N, C-alpha and C positions, 0 to 999 in steps of 0.2 A: 388564463394563467399563464404568465409568460414562459417560454421554454427556457429551461435552466441552462442546458449544456452549450450554448454559444456564449453565456456569460461566464460559465466554467472554463471554456477554452480559452477566452480571452484573458481570464486571471491567470492562467497557466503560461501563456505567451507572455504576458507582461512581467511575470517573475522569471520564467526560464528561457526566454527567447524564444526563436522559431523552432519547431520539431523538425529534425531531418528525416524522420520516418515515422509511419503511423500504419498500425495493423487493425483491423476489425474484426472480431470473433464473435458468433450467435451461437447461443445454447437452446435447445429446444424449449419452446415456452417463456423464454426471457427476451428482453430487449437487447439490441446489439451494444457490444461493450467496445470501445476501441482502447489501442494503448499507444500512446505517444512517446517518441523517444527524443531527447534533447541532449547535446553535448555541451559541456562547459568546461573550461579550463581553471585549473587552481594551482596553487604555487607546486604542487606535488605532480601535476601531470592533469590528464584528461579524465574528466567525470562524464559518465553516460547515467541519465535520469530518466526512468520510465514512469510515465503518468496514466492513469486509468482516465477514462472520459466516457461516462454512461452510467455508472454506479448512482449519480447523485440525482439521476432523473425522477426517481422516487424516493421518499422518504423511507429509511429503514423501520420496520415494524417488530415491536417485541412478539416474540414467537407464542407468547401466552395469552397476547390480546384476541379477544373473541372476532374483533373486526379491524381490518387494516384501514387506518386513517389515509386517505389520498393526499392530504395536503400536511398536516404536523407529522413532525418526527425527524430524527436527526438524518442528515445527508452528508456524505462523504465522498472522495475519491482517495485513491492508495498512490503513494511516490515512492519508487525504490531508486537508490542511489548505489552505483559501483563503479570501481576504478577501472578504466578502459585499459584494454590489452593483457589482462592478467587471465581472463577466462573468457570462453564463447559464450557469452550472456544472452545473445540475440534471442535465443529460444525461451527465455522468461516470458514471452508475450502472452502466450497461452496461458500458464499457469496464473500469471497477473489478472487475465480475464476471468480464470475461473474465481478466484478470489473476489474480485470485484463484483461477481455475478452472484456470490454466495448469499447476500442479503434477499435477493429474488428467488433463490433456488431454495435455500434451506432454511429462510426466514431467520436469520442470525442479524444481531446487531453489530456491526463492528465499531469497536471504540478503544481508546488509548489503554494499553495495560493486557489487551486481550491477545491471544494467539491464534494464528490461522495455517492451517496443515494442508498441503495440497497431496501430501501422500508419496510423493515422487520428489526426485532432486529438482529443484527450480529451474536449472538448465543442465545439459549433459555434464556430468563429472562433479556438480556442485554438491558440496558437503553438507547442503542445506534442504530440508524438505518442509521446512515451516517459518514463519516469520513472527516477530514481536511487532505490535502495533504502538507506536510512540505517539509521543504528545506533538499535536499540531502546532502551527503558528511560527515556526523557525524559519522555513524555506519559502513556504508560499502562505500568504497570510488568508484567515478564512474569508468566504466570500458572504457578504450580507445579502440576503434577498429580501423582498418585499414581505412586509407582513401579511398574513400569519406564517409564512415559510421560515422554517428555521435554517440557519446559515449553513453554507457548504464548507466542510472542513476537509483540509487536506493531510490526511494522515501519512507520515513516514512509515515505511517498514524495515524492521532490522532482521535480516536473516538468522536463523538459529539453527546450530547442529542439532541433532536428536538428543545428544546428552544435554545440552544448554535447554531445550525445551522440556525435557524430563524434569531438570533441575528447577527450572522457573515454575512448574506445576505444583512443586513443593514446596519452593521459598517465596514465590512471587517474582513479579515484573520488577519490582523497584530493586531487590536484592539482585537479581540478574544484572540489570541495568549499573548498580554499583560495582559489581565484580568487574564489569567490561571497563569500567572507568578506572578502578584501582590497576588493572593490569594494562592499561593503555591500548586496548583491543582497537584495531582498525576495521570498523563495522562496515566499510565500503570496500574492503578487500574481497573480492570474491572468491578466493581461494584459502581464505584462513582457517586456522585450525579451531577448535573448540576452546574457549578459555579455561584457564585452571578451575576445577569445581570442588576439590577437597578442601 
C-alpha cells in the first residue's frame, strides 16, 4: 500500500505553497503528527495557515465498530487559517496536533458539522477552546487515492467561543454558520468576539 503522507504533503504544497515552519508532536501510542505553517497574502494582509500532516495515514474508524478496517474509512487532515499579526497563534501547533490525533486516541470520526474541543485556549489568550469542522474542497481539493482507499479530505477549522459552541450544540452547525454570515463575522480574526446569539 502506498504511503499516503508524501502525497498529502505534495497536495498541501501545491495548494498553499512552501511551508515556512513545521513542528512534530508524538503522543503515547500514536503515530507522529506534524503541523505545517504556510503564509499567504490577500487583499487585507497576511494570512497564516496551519495544516496537519499525519492524521490521514490511517482511516478513521466508527467507535462502535467491532474491528477497525486498516484500509477502508474516511481520511482527513485539518486546516486552520488566521490573520497574521493580531495574536500570537504560534502555540496552536500542539492543540492542532491533539485534534489530529483524536481519531487514533479517542476513536472519533472527524466530519463536517462536528465540533472538536481542546479544553483550553487554542493559543495564549485566545477566546476559543473549540472549533467547528467546516466543509472541505474550497482551499485544498480532496486527494483521490487508489482503490479501495477513501480520498483524503482537507477539513477547514473555524474557531468557536464557548458561547458559540454551546449555541451550536442546541441549534446545529448550519444555524451557527448562518449567524456568522448574517453578522459578517471575520472567522479568520484570531481575537474576534462571539457573534450575537440572542
